[in-house]
C-alpha positions, 0 to 999 in steps of 0.5 A: 212540892208543886200542887195539882197540875189541873188547868184553870179555865179562863172564863174571863180575860185578865182585865175582866178578872181585875174588874171582877175583883174591883167590884167585889172590893166595892161591895166589901165581899172579902171572901170573894176577893180572896178567891178571885185573887187566888184565880188571878195567881193561877192566871199568872202561872202559880201552881194551886199550892203557890196560889193558895199560899199567897192568899193564906189558905191550904192547898185542899181549899185552893183545889176546891176553889179551882173546881168551883171556878172551872165549873161556874166562873165567878158564881162558883166562888161566891159564898153560899150563905148571907147574913143568916144562920150559917149551915153546919158541917154534914158528917161527910164534910166533917170527915173531909175537914178532918183530913184537911186538919191532919194534913196541915196540923198544928193550927191555931183556932183562927187558922181553923176558922179560916179553913172552915170559912174558905173551904166549907162556907161555914162560920163558927165561933171559937167555942163552937170550933173548940167543941167540933175539934174535940169531937174530931179527936184533936188536942189543944196544947203548947207544941213541943219543939223538935229538930227536923233532923232528929232521929226517931230513937233520940231518947235511946241514944241519949240514954246510951250516951249518958250511961257511957259518960257515967261509966267513964267517970273516975271513981275517986272523983265521984267518991271525993265529991270533986265534981258538979252534977247538973244539966247542960243546955244550949239555945240561940236567942229567938225573935219570936214566941212559940208558947201559944197553944195549937190544935193537933191530933196527939201532942202538937210538935213544931220543927225547931228553927234556929235563927242563927242568921239574926244572932252572932252567939249561942247561949250555953247554960249549965244548971247545977243540981249542986254547985254553981250554975253558969250561963255564957255566950259562945260563937258556935255549938262545936264540942270545942266550945262546949269544952271551953265553956267548963272551967278546967285546970 
């Protein structure tokens, strides 16, 4: 989705802007470098969202940078605090910060520290950030993966399907003990870890991305409550593969 369409004021031409970035690099002004690079992205035709994403900040932060640049050129982007004690967030800023967090959750502690520094010129330790986030009502937990196309009533659908399957079981099979009870699960091997804890309002969730392009086979696992558990690779997740996964006469 494109960001706000507000135009960037060209206080400097492209050569002058590049020179300003070079000067900031010589002075090791890392925050100013990122902000000027954001402006250069806008010069090249990026939307605010695109330009912000390229330098690793959120769109609301980019919008504030654009307003500051349009008002005061380079001076508007210079951090307001030096090496002394950084200012704290006012109550109004805390509400603004909460809105930003709600838009971009879940987030790591490091990402939130960057949002504070880039958007509000505030530098907090991880301990201080944790206290602030708890005050704002956020939770710190391992996110629960969810399918992006999962229906809202997924649990109800599962319960109905499970009950329908149990109703179709042959009574003779059940009473004779000629069946195995357990749980079937499937997964594609993942190249990345999603077990780190994140901050979010409520329980954090992440869309479950299936990296099928990196792996040829899915993994089926049947975890038996009694009987033998089985794990096997299959080329796809079709019902035919599920059927072939179970031994049958």
